[in-house]
Every structure is written in C-alpha cells, then in structure tokens.
C-alpha positions, 0 to 999 in steps of 0.5 A, spaced: 909 060 106 915 065 105 913 072 103 913 072 095 917 078 092 915 079 085 912 084 080 911 083 073 912 090 070 918 095 068 922 098 073 920 105 076 926 110 076 926 114 083 931 120 083 929 124 089 927 131 086 926 133 093 933 132 096 934 139 097 928 140 101 927 137 108 921 134 108 916 131 103 908 131 104 904 125 106 902 123 099 909 124 096 912 119 101 906 114 099 908 115 092 915 113 094 914 107 098 909 104 093 914 105 087 920 102 092 915 096 093 914 095 085 922 096 084 923 091 090 918 086 087 920 087 080 928 085 081 925 078 082 923 078 074 931 077 073 935 071 073 942 073 072 945 074 079 949 081 077 942 084 074 938 082 080 943 085 085 943 091 081 936 092 080 935 091 088 941 096 089 936 101 085 931 101 091 934 098 097 940 100 101 945 097 107 945 091 110 938 090 107 940 089 100 945 084 102 940 080 106 934 080 100 939 079 095 941 072 099 934 070 100 933 071 092 939 067 090 936 061 095 930 062 091 933 061 084 937 056 087 931 052 089 928 053 082 934 051 078 933 044 082 926 043 080 922 048 085 916 052 084 916 058 079 912 064 082 909 069 077 906 075 081 900 077 077 897 083 082 899 087 088 894 091 091 896 096 096 890 097 101 893 102 106 899 106 108 901 110 114 907 115 114 911 117 120 916 123 119 922 123 122 924 130 125 932 129 124 932 127 117 928 127 111 927 120 111 920 117 113 917 110 116 911 107 112 907 102 115 903 098 109 898 093 108 898 090 101 895 083 098 899 079 093 896 075 088 901 070 084 901 064 080 905 058 082 907 053 078 910 046 079 909 039 077 906 041 071 900 044 075 899 052 076 895 055 081 893 062 084 896 064 091 894 070 095 897 073 101 896 079 105 902 083 108 903 088 113 910 091 114 914 097 116 919 100 111 924 105 113 926 110 107 931 115 106 934 119 101 941 116 099 946 118 093 940 122 090 935 117 090 930 114 095 931 107 098 929 102 103 933 102 109 929 097 113 924 092 112 920 089 118 914 084 116 909 085 122 904 080 119 903 075 113 897 071 112 895 066 107 888 068 103 888 062 100 889 058 093 885 056 087 887 050 082 
C-alpha cells in the first residue's frame, strides 16, 4: 500500500525567525521538520485543488511540490470514483536525526514515524497503521522553512483491524 499522507488538525505557520543566522540547533531543526511533516499531511484534508496546492506550497518547494501535488490529485480522483477514504487519526514520530550542511543554513532530517489512520470503503471502516523511514531535505526559502527533498527509505505495514 502507498504512503498515507494525511493529518487531521490545523496548519502550523513556519516563518523562519532564524533566517539571519547561519545555523539552527538540533532541537530547532527537529521542531521545524515535525511541523513541516504536520503541514504536509494536513494538505490532504482539503478537496479543492487550488487549496491543496496552496497548502502544500507552505511546506514544500521545487519539483517536489509538483510531484506531491500530482500524487494527491490522483488519490482524490480515485476517491471520486468510489475508492477508499482515509483519515489520519494519529502520527507518532519515533526518532529524528539531523545532519547540518556546511554550505547553507539548511539541513537533512532522517525521521522514523508511525501513521495510524481510518480507512473507509464499501460501508466498512477499519484502522490501518504504517511505519515510515524517510530523509527530508529542508531549506529556508523566501522567509520560510520548506521541504526541498523527500526520500522514503522504508515503509512497513503494522497491520490493520476491523
């Protein structure tokens, strides 16, 4: 099964008050990464294409923005044709490791997290849990932190229940 990219609470603003500084601390980088993940998942709460794109643009930049947007639109199209509907109930970040770059204020975060969601189809709802490992490239862009690269290195189903 594909990655579930949903989140069910409000968007967090990610202006970069540290833009003038060259480096952020490990704790700040972890907080930024977790907030960006939150916003990425939250973009899926929307159904209007322009709103989805605008929400994604607050946390994702470059070619990755277009790539994720296309994946979302394919998913929405499937749902419109009677496909499964997914609602994320919980995201649990298990670990985050940060590597700083010497040549920029950006950083790379390797994150492991669990996602628990409700999947509804054919009048039936069940819970599904997945675990992900991914590398996020994060850079300050136009006054805000944004994900500029995302590579999922592992995806494991933790099972489902009825």
